[in-house]
DRENDO-1510 file (C-alpha; in Angstrom, 1 decimal, always signed):
<recs>
REC; n; res; u; v; w
REC; 1; UNK; +11.0; +60.5; -5.4 .
REC; 2; UNK; +8.5; +63.3; -5.0 .
REC; 3; UNK; +6.7; +64.4; -8.2 .
REC; 4; UNK; +4.6; +67.6; -8.4 .
REC; 5; UNK; +1.8; +68.6; -10.7 .
REC; 6; UNK; +1.3; +71.8; -12.7 .
REC; 7; UNK; -2.0; +72.6; -14.5 .
REC; 8; UNK; -1.8; +75.4; -17.1 .
REC; 9; UNK; -5.2; +77.1; -16.9 .
REC; 10; UNK; -4.5; +80.8; -17.8 .
REC; 11; UNK; -6.1; +80.9; -21.2 .
REC; 12; UNK; -9.2; +82.9; -22.2 .
REC; 13; UNK; -11.4; +80.0; -23.5 .
REC; 14; UNK; -12.5; +82.2; -26.4 .
REC; 15; UNK; -14.0; +79.2; -28.3 .
REC; 16; UNK; -16.7; +79.0; -25.6 .
REC; 17; UNK; -17.8; +82.6; -25.4 .
REC; 18; UNK; -20.0; +84.0; -24.2 .
REC; 19; UNK; -20.1; +81.6; -21.1 .
REC; 20; UNK; -16.3; +82.0; -20.6 .
REC; 21; UNK; -16.7; +85.7; -20.2 .
REC; 22; UNK; -17.4; +85.0; -16.6 .
REC; 23; UNK; -16.8; +81.3; -16.1 .
REC; 24; UNK; -13.4; +79.7; -16.6 .
REC; 25; UNK; -13.5; +77.1; -19.3 .
REC; 26; UNK; -11.8; +74.7; -16.8 .
REC; 27; UNK; -15.0; +74.9; -14.7 .
REC; 28; UNK; -17.3; +74.0; -17.5 .
REC; 29; UNK; -19.0; +70.8; -16.3 .
REC; 30; UNK; -19.2; +67.3; -17.5 .
REC; 31; UNK; -22.6; +66.6; -15.9 .
REC; 32; UNK; -22.0; +67.7; -12.3 .
REC; 33; UNK; -18.2; +67.7; -12.3 .
REC; 34; UNK; -16.0; +70.6; -13.6 .
REC; 35; UNK; -13.6; +69.5; -16.3 .
REC; 36; UNK; -10.5; +70.4; -14.2 .
REC; 37; UNK; -11.5; +68.0; -11.4 .
REC; 38; UNK; -10.7; +65.1; -13.8 .
REC; 39; UNK; -7.2; +66.4; -14.2 .
REC; 40; UNK; -6.7; +66.7; -10.5 .
REC; 41; UNK; -8.0; +63.2; -9.9 .
REC; 42; UNK; -5.6; +61.9; -12.5 .
REC; 43; UNK; -2.6; +63.6; -10.8 .
REC; 44; UNK; -3.7; +62.3; -7.4 .
REC; 45; UNK; -4.0; +58.8; -8.8 .
REC; 46; UNK; -0.3; +59.1; -9.8 .
REC; 47; UNK; +0.6; +59.8; -6.1 .
REC; 48; UNK; +1.0; +63.6; -6.7 .
REC; 49; UNK; +0.3; +65.5; -3.5 .
REC; 50; UNK; +1.1; +69.1; -4.5 .
REC; 51; UNK; -0.5; +70.7; -7.5 .
REC; 52; UNK; +0.1; +74.2; -8.8 .
REC; 53; UNK; -2.7; +75.8; -11.0 .
REC; 54; UNK; -1.4; +78.6; -13.2 .
REC; 55; UNK; -4.4; +81.0; -13.7 .
REC; 56; UNK; -5.0; +84.5; -14.7 .
REC; 57; UNK; -7.3; +87.3; -13.8 .
REC; 58; UNK; -11.1; +86.4; -13.8 .
REC; 59; UNK; -10.5; +82.9; -12.6 .
REC; 60; UNK; -11.1; +83.2; -8.9 .
REC; 61; UNK; -13.8; +80.5; -9.0 .
REC; 62; UNK; -11.0; +77.9; -9.5 .
REC; 63; UNK; -9.5; +79.0; -6.2 .
REC; 64; UNK; -12.9; +78.8; -4.6 .
REC; 65; UNK; -13.7; +75.3; -6.0 .
REC; 66; UNK; -10.6; +73.8; -4.4 .
REC; 67; UNK; -11.2; +75.5; -1.1 .
REC; 68; UNK; -13.5; +74.3; +1.7 .
REC; 69; UNK; -17.0; +75.5; +1.8 .
REC; 70; UNK; -17.5; +75.7; +5.6 .
REC; 71; UNK; -21.1; +77.0; +5.6 .
REC; 72; UNK; -22.3; +74.1; +3.3 .
REC; 73; UNK; -20.4; +71.6; +5.4 .
REC; 74; UNK; -22.2; +72.8; +8.5 .
REC; 75; UNK; -25.6; +72.6; +6.7 .
REC; 76; UNK; -25.0; +69.1; +5.3 .
REC; 77; UNK; -23.6; +67.8; +8.6 .
REC; 78; UNK; -26.6; +69.2; +10.5 .
REC; 79; UNK; -29.0; +67.7; +8.0 .
REC; 80; UNK; -27.2; +64.4; +7.8 .
REC; 81; UNK; -26.6; +64.6; +4.1 .
REC; 82; UNK; -23.5; +62.4; +4.0 .
REC; 83; UNK; -23.3; +62.1; +0.2 .
REC; 84; UNK; -23.6; +65.8; -0.4 .
REC; 85; UNK; -21.0; +66.5; +2.3 .
REC; 86; UNK; -18.5; +64.1; +0.7 .
REC; 87; UNK; -19.1; +65.6; -2.7 .
REC; 88; UNK; -17.9; +69.0; -1.7 .
REC; 89; UNK; -14.8; +67.9; +0.2 .
REC; 90; UNK; -11.4; +69.0; -1.3 .
REC; 91; UNK; -9.2; +66.2; -2.8 .
REC; 92; UNK; -6.2; +64.6; -1.2 .
REC; 93; UNK; -3.7; +66.9; -2.9 .
REC; 94; UNK; -2.7; +70.4; -1.8 .
REC; 95; UNK; -3.6; +72.9; -4.5 .
REC; 96; UNK; -1.8; +76.1; -5.0 .
REC; 97; UNK; -2.3; +79.0; -7.4 .
REC; 98; UNK; -0.1; +81.5; -9.2 .
REC; 99; UNK; -1.3; +84.0; -11.8 .
REC; 100; UNK; +0.3; +84.5; -15.3 .
REC; 101; UNK; +0.2; +88.3; -15.5 .
REC; 102; UNK; +0.0; +88.4; -19.3 .
REC; 103; UNK; -1.0; +85.8; -21.8 .
REC; 104; UNK; +2.4; +85.2; -23.3 .
REC; 105; UNK; +2.3; +81.5; -24.0 .
REC; 106; UNK; +2.8; +78.1; -22.4 .
REC; 107; UNK; +6.6; +78.5; -22.2 .
REC; 108; UNK; +6.2; +81.8; -20.2 .
REC; 109; UNK; +3.5; +80.1; -18.0 .
REC; 110; UNK; +5.8; +77.3; -17.1 .
REC; 111; UNK; +8.5; +79.7; -15.9 .
REC; 112; UNK; +6.0; +80.9; -13.4 .
REC; 113; UNK; +6.0; +77.4; -11.8 .
REC; 114; UNK; +9.8; +77.3; -11.2 .
REC; 115; UNK; +9.7; +78.4; -7.5 .
REC; 116; UNK; +7.0; +75.9; -6.8 .
REC; 117; UNK; +8.7; +73.0; -8.6 .
REC; 118; UNK; +12.2; +73.5; -7.2 .
REC; 119; UNK; +14.3; +70.4; -8.0 .
REC; 120; UNK; +11.4; +68.0; -8.3 .
REC; 121; UNK; +10.2; +66.4; -11.6 .
REC; 122; UNK; +6.7; +67.6; -12.4 .
REC; 123; UNK; +3.7; +66.6; -14.6 .
REC; 124; UNK; +2.3; +69.3; -16.7 .
REC; 125; UNK; -1.4; +69.0; -17.7 .
REC; 126; UNK; -3.4; +71.1; -20.1 .
REC; 127; UNK; -7.0; +71.0; -18.9 .
REC; 128; UNK; -8.4; +70.7; -22.5 .
REC; 129; UNK; -7.2; +67.1; -22.6 .
REC; 130; UNK; -8.9; +64.4; -20.6 .
REC; 131; UNK; -7.5; +60.9; -20.7 .
REC; 132; UNK; -9.4; +57.7; -19.7 .
REC; 133; UNK; -7.7; +54.3; -19.5 .
REC; 134; UNK; -7.0; +51.4; -17.2 .
REC; 135; UNK; -4.4; +53.5; -15.4 .
REC; 136; UNK; -4.0; +57.3; -14.9 .
REC; 137; UNK; -1.9; +58.7; -17.7 .
REC; 138; UNK; +0.1; +60.7; -15.2 .
REC; 139; UNK; +1.0; +57.5; -13.4 .
REC; 140; UNK; +2.4; +56.1; -16.7 .
REC; 141; UNK; +4.6; +59.1; -17.2 .
REC; 142; UNK; +5.9; +58.9; -13.6 .
REC; 143; UNK; +6.7; +55.2; -14.0 .
REC; 144; UNK; +8.7; +55.8; -17.2 .
REC; 145; UNK; +10.6; +58.7; -15.6 .
REC; 146; UNK; +11.5; +56.5; -12.6 .
REC; 147; UNK; +12.9; +53.9; -15.0 .
REC; 148; UNK; +14.8; +56.3; -17.2 .
REC; 149; UNK; +15.4; +59.6; -15.3 .
REC; 150; UNK; +14.2; +61.4; -18.4 .
REC; 151; UNK; +11.4; +63.9; -19.3 .
REC; 152; UNK; +8.5; +62.1; -20.8 .
REC; 153; UNK; +5.8; +63.2; -23.3 .
REC; 154; UNK; +2.4; +61.5; -23.9 .
REC; 155; UNK; +1.9; +60.7; -27.5 .
REC; 156; UNK; -0.7; +58.7; -29.5 .
REC; 157; UNK; -0.4; +57.0; -32.9 .
REC; 158; UNK; -3.3; +58.4; -35.1 .
REC; 159; UNK; -2.7; +56.0; -37.9 .
REC; 160; UNK; -4.0; +57.2; -41.3 .
REC; 161; UNK; -5.5; +60.5; -39.9 .
REC; 162; UNK; -4.1; +63.8; -41.1 .
REC; 163; UNK; -1.8; +65.1; -38.4 .
REC; 164; UNK; -0.9; +68.4; -39.9 .
REC; 165; UNK; -2.6; +70.4; -37.1 .
REC; 166; UNK; -0.6; +68.7; -34.4 .
REC; 167; UNK; +2.9; +68.6; -32.9 .
REC; 168; UNK; +4.3; +65.4; -34.4 .
REC; 169; UNK; +7.0; +63.4; -32.7 .
REC; 170; UNK; +10.0; +61.7; -34.3 .
REC; 171; UNK; +11.2; +58.8; -32.3 .
REC; 172; UNK; +13.8; +56.0; -32.3 .
REC; 173; UNK; +13.2; +52.3; -31.7 .
REC; 174; UNK; +10.8; +51.4; -29.0 .
REC; 175; UNK; +12.4; +50.5; -25.6 .
REC; 176; UNK; +9.8; +48.8; -23.4 .
REC; 177; UNK; +6.8; +51.1; -23.0 .
REC; 178; UNK; +8.4; +54.2; -24.5 .
REC; 179; UNK; +10.5; +55.6; -27.3 .
REC; 180; UNK; +13.6; +57.8; -27.2 .
REC; 181; UNK; +12.3; +61.0; -28.6 .
REC; 182; UNK; +14.3; +62.9; -31.3 .
REC; 183; UNK; +12.2; +66.0; -31.9 .
REC; 184; UNK; +8.8; +67.6; -32.3 .
REC; 185; UNK; +7.7; +69.0; -35.6 .
REC; 186; UNK; +4.9; +71.6; -35.2 .
REC; 187; UNK; +2.1; +71.3; -37.7 .
REC; 188; UNK; +4.0; +69.6; -40.5 .
REC; 189; UNK; +2.7; +69.8; -44.1 .
REC; 190; UNK; +0.8; +66.7; -45.1 .
REC; 191; UNK; +3.3; +64.1; -46.3 .
REC; 192; UNK; +6.3; +65.6; -44.4 .
REC; 193; UNK; +5.4; +64.4; -40.9 .
REC; 194; UNK; +8.1; +62.2; -39.3 .
REC; 195; UNK; +5.6; +59.8; -37.9 .
REC; 196; UNK; +1.9; +59.6; -36.9 .
REC; 197; UNK; +2.7; +60.0; -33.2 .
REC; 198; UNK; +1.1; +63.3; -32.1 .
REC; 199; UNK; +2.0; +65.1; -28.8 .
REC; 200; UNK; -0.9; +65.6; -26.4 .
REC; 201; UNK; -1.4; +67.8; -23.4 .
REC; 202; UNK; +0.6; +65.7; -20.8 .
REC; 203; UNK; +4.3; +66.0; -20.0 .
REC; 204; UNK; +6.6; +65.1; -17.3 .
REC; 205; UNK; +9.6; +67.4; -17.1 .
REC; 206; UNK; +12.7; +67.4; -15.0 .
REC; 207; UNK; +14.2; +70.6; -13.7 .
REC; 208; UNK; +16.5; +70.7; -16.7 .
REC; 209; UNK; +13.7; +72.3; -18.7 .
REC; 210; UNK; +13.9; +75.6; -16.8 .
REC; 211; UNK; +17.4; +76.9; -17.9 .
REC; 212; UNK; +16.4; +76.2; -21.5 .
REC; 213; UNK; +13.1; +78.0; -21.1 .
REC; 214; UNK; +14.8; +81.0; -19.5 .
REC; 215; UNK; +17.3; +81.2; -22.3 .
REC; 216; UNK; +14.6; +80.9; -24.8 .
REC; 217; UNK; +12.5; +83.6; -23.1 .
REC; 218; UNK; +15.5; +86.0; -23.0 .
REC; 219; UNK; +16.1; +85.5; -26.7 .
REC; 220; UNK; +12.4; +86.0; -27.4 .
REC; 221; UNK; +12.4; +89.3; -25.6 .
REC; 222; UNK; +15.7; +90.5; -27.1 .
REC; 223; UNK; +14.4; +89.8; -30.6 .
REC; 224; UNK; +11.4; +92.0; -29.8 .
REC; 225; UNK; +9.1; +89.1; -30.7 .
REC; 226; UNK; +5.4; +89.5; -30.4 .
REC; 227; UNK; +2.8; +86.9; -29.6 .
REC; 228; UNK; +3.3; +83.9; -27.4 .
REC; 229; UNK; +6.4; +82.0; -26.2 .
REC; 230; UNK; +6.2; +78.2; -26.4 .
REC; 231; UNK; +8.1; +75.4; -24.8 .
REC; 232; UNK; +8.7; +73.3; -28.0 .
REC; 233; UNK; +12.3; +74.6; -28.6 .
REC; 234; UNK; +13.2; +73.7; -25.0 .
REC; 235; UNK; +11.8; +70.2; -25.4 .
REC; 236; UNK; +13.7; +69.7; -28.7 .
REC; 237; UNK; +16.9; +70.8; -27.0 .
REC; 238; UNK; +16.4; +68.3; -24.3 .
REC; 239; UNK; +15.6; +65.6; -26.9 .
REC; 240; UNK; +18.8; +66.5; -28.8 .
REC; 241; UNK; +20.7; +65.7; -25.5 .
REC; 242; UNK; +18.9; +62.3; -25.3 .
REC; 243; UNK; +16.9; +63.2; -22.3 .
REC; 244; UNK; +13.3; +62.9; -23.5 .
REC; 245; UNK; +11.1; +59.8; -24.0 .
REC; 246; UNK; +7.7; +59.4; -25.7 .
REC; 247; UNK; +5.0; +57.2; -24.2 .
REC; 248; UNK; +2.3; +56.0; -26.7 .
REC; 249; UNK; -0.8; +56.2; -24.6 .
REC; 250; UNK; -3.2; +53.3; -25.3 .
REC; 251; UNK; -6.4; +54.8; -23.8 .
REC; 252; UNK; -9.0; +57.4; -24.8 .
REC; 253; UNK; -8.2; +61.0; -25.2 .
REC; 254; UNK; -11.0; +63.6; -25.2 .
REC; 255; UNK; -10.6; +67.2; -26.3 .
REC; 256; UNK; -12.8; +69.5; -24.2 .
REC; 257; UNK; -11.2; +72.6; -25.8 .
REC; 258; UNK; -13.5; +72.4; -28.9 .
REC; 259; UNK; -17.3; +72.6; -28.8 .
REC; 260; UNK; -17.6; +69.2; -30.5 .
REC; 261; UNK; -15.1; +67.5; -28.3 .
REC; 262; UNK; -16.7; +69.0; -25.2 .
REC; 263; UNK; -20.1; +67.6; -26.3 .
REC; 264; UNK; -18.5; +64.2; -26.9 .
REC; 265; UNK; -16.9; +64.2; -23.5 .
REC; 266; UNK; -20.2; +64.9; -21.8 .
REC; 267; UNK; -21.9; +62.0; -23.7 .
REC; 268; UNK; -19.1; +59.5; -23.1 .
REC; 269; UNK; -18.9; +60.4; -19.4 .
REC; 270; UNK; -22.7; +59.9; -19.1 .
REC; 271; UNK; -22.4; +56.5; -20.7 .
REC; 272; UNK; -19.5; +55.6; -18.3 .
REC; 273; UNK; -21.5; +56.5; -15.1 .
REC; 274; UNK; -23.6; +53.6; -13.8 .
REC; 275; UNK; -26.1; +56.0; -12.2 .
REC; 276; UNK; -26.9; +57.8; -15.5 .
REC; 277; UNK; -25.9; +55.4; -18.3 .
REC; 278; UNK; -29.3; +53.7; -18.7 .
REC; 279; UNK; -31.0; +57.1; -19.2 .
REC; 280; UNK; -28.2; +58.3; -21.4 .
REC; 281; UNK; -28.5; +55.3; -23.7 .
REC; 282; UNK; -32.3; +55.7; -23.9 .
REC; 283; UNK; -31.9; +59.4; -24.6 .
REC; 284; UNK; -29.3; +59.0; -27.3 .
REC; 285; UNK; -31.3; +56.4; -29.2 .
REC; 286; UNK; -34.4; +58.6; -29.0 .
REC; 287; UNK; -32.6; +61.6; -30.3 .
REC; 288; UNK; -31.0; +59.6; -33.1 .
REC; 289; UNK; -34.5; +58.3; -34.1 .
REC; 290; UNK; -35.9; +61.8; -34.1 .
REC; 291; UNK; -33.0; +63.3; -36.1 .
</recs>
């Protein structure tokens, strides 16, 4: 079974202005790696060989990053800089691009991927969410889909934390590593949430999502609705048909879409790298003492 990957990267990144006026937020680095490279690496680790990145105007640097840099390759080859040459090589997956012509929401963006996806299941990733665990999260989603044939959402149990700013998932009894999903409730008022399982930015969808998205988009347009069109209603329709599962991810999720989360991501990545971790630990202790 072939699974494809789709990365939704068309947003403005307004929380990071002014830098995102000219630099896509997906290219903001964790040390010397752009954030989006972690997403692509995760998809590749799941065996995904074809990835579509949905972009928008002003994001040509994403296209350039995943292309070859022939001039640099020649320089590094001539100078014998093997490590530098390896660092600039594209990954294993083929990366394609399509532009969302207007910022009309994630549901609208996913419709732009239909021709690329065809009849194949596909993992959808939001680049604001980075996941670090023993296995690539995308690989877990693919494994559960192979067992069930269903669409799969990544969720995480936040325990006693207020979940009113999240999409919260209602589920049935656990079956192996996943739950049958009943519905998503967007931003429930405190005390009304159906569980403490929140939906994060990883999904595996089957082609069955597309007719539901198209019907939703037609209704959205016919009603003269303004703003953005989302994919939550389509997921809930699939869930009502018993065709969605929820996977409670046991690893670490980092939110690079917020300034605080981005800073935490840089710090945690520094501590996870053998080459920089000793310096990072020393620096963090020094800064803590000086604060």
